[in-house]
N, C-alpha and C positions, 0 to 999 in steps of 0.2 A: 604595784603594777607588775613588777618582774615576777612576783610569786604567781600571779594569774597566768602570765605567759608560760612559766614553767609547768603549771598544771595542764594548760592546753597542749603544750609540747609533749608532755608525758602521755596524754590521751592519744595524740596523733602518732606517737612512737609505737603504739600497738598495731599500726597499720603497716604490714610488711612491704606493701607496694611503694610506700613513700621512701625516697632515697635521701632526702635532705629536709630538715626542719630548722627554721630560724626566725628571728624577728625581722620584719621588713626594714630595709635600710642597708646602706653599704653596698657592696658589690653583689650582684646576682650570681647565683651558683650556675655552674655548668653541669649539674647533676640533676637528672629528672626522673620521675616527677618530684617536684619540690613544693613545700608548703611554707609560705612566709606570712607570719602573723603580725597584725598591727591593731592598735587600740585607739578609739576616740577618747578624749579626756573624760574622766569621771567627775560628776557633780554629786557629792555626798549629801544626804539628808540626815539631819541629826535625829537620833533615837534616845530613849532614856538611858541613863548611866554611861554616857559618853560613847555609846555605840552609834554607828552610822550604817546607812544602806544606800545603794546607788544602782541605777539602771546602767548596764554596760552594753556597748556596741563594739564588736571586734570583727575583724576581717581575716579570713584565711585565703591568701592569694595563692592559688594552685597553678604551678607553671609546668609546661610540658615542652619537650624537644619537638621540633617540627619533623615531618617526614619530608625528605628532599628527593625528588625523582632524579635530580642531577647526580646524586651520589651513586645511583645504580644499585642500591641495596634492595633487591627483590622487585617484584612487579608492583605496579600502583595498588593493586588489590591487597597484596601482602603488607605494603606500607600503611595503608588505611586500617587494616586489621591491627597492626602493631600500635598505631595511634589510638584506636578504640580501646585496646587493652590498657594503655596508660590513662585514658580518661575515665575508666571505670573507678579509679580512685576517688573521683569527685563524689559519687554516690556513697562510697564507703565513709568518707570524711563527714558528709552530712548526717548519715545514720549514726556514726560514732558520737558526734557532738550533741545531737538532738536526743537520741534515745538513751544514752548513758550520761549520767551526771559527770561533770568535770568538777573536781574538788574546788570549792570556793565560789562556783558560779551556779546559780539555780535557775530553773525554768528556761533553758536555752532553746531558742527557736530560730529557724532560718528566716531571714528577712529579705534578702536580695541576692541574686546571682546574675552574672552576665559573662559572656565570653568575648575575648578580644585577642588580636594578634599584635604583639609589640616587637618590632624588629623581626627576628626570625623565630621567636618563641610564642607559644600560645599561653594566655593567662585566663584563669577563671576565678575572679574574686567572689568569695562566698561571705556574705555579711550576716552575722548572727547577733541576736539580742539576748540578754539574760539579766540577772540581778545578783549583786554582790552585797555582802554584809561584812562589817568590820567591828570588832569589839576590843577594847584594851585588855580584856581578860585573855585574849588569844596570843598576846605578845610575850615572848620569853626574853628575860633580861639576863641571860646566861653570859 
């Protein structure tokens, strides 16, 4: 599973607007926009010669810093424009993961998204489906 995370993180690292990428869990970053990746458990289906395949569901939780009028940083219009610039990364993430293959995950499609505010941060969980295959031939015993 960690190899799949690393492949997704590598794909996301090609997006310059993202400032932080990690697995979800532990302390949340104060660096925005951030992408936190989580996985549902995999249920492998046996194939010939010891190989397996599984449907995978993973979520990229995109986090943004809020605009706070009380901070006095620009006009409300300027603050909303700055937030809009941060949220453009959502469309870039969706396009990157769906249109370009992520190593080890095939047929990625966007399944669900929603927006919420948690505390003072905005979160947009993007849930994707795909398929993974594993073969003992791909394991190196070095």
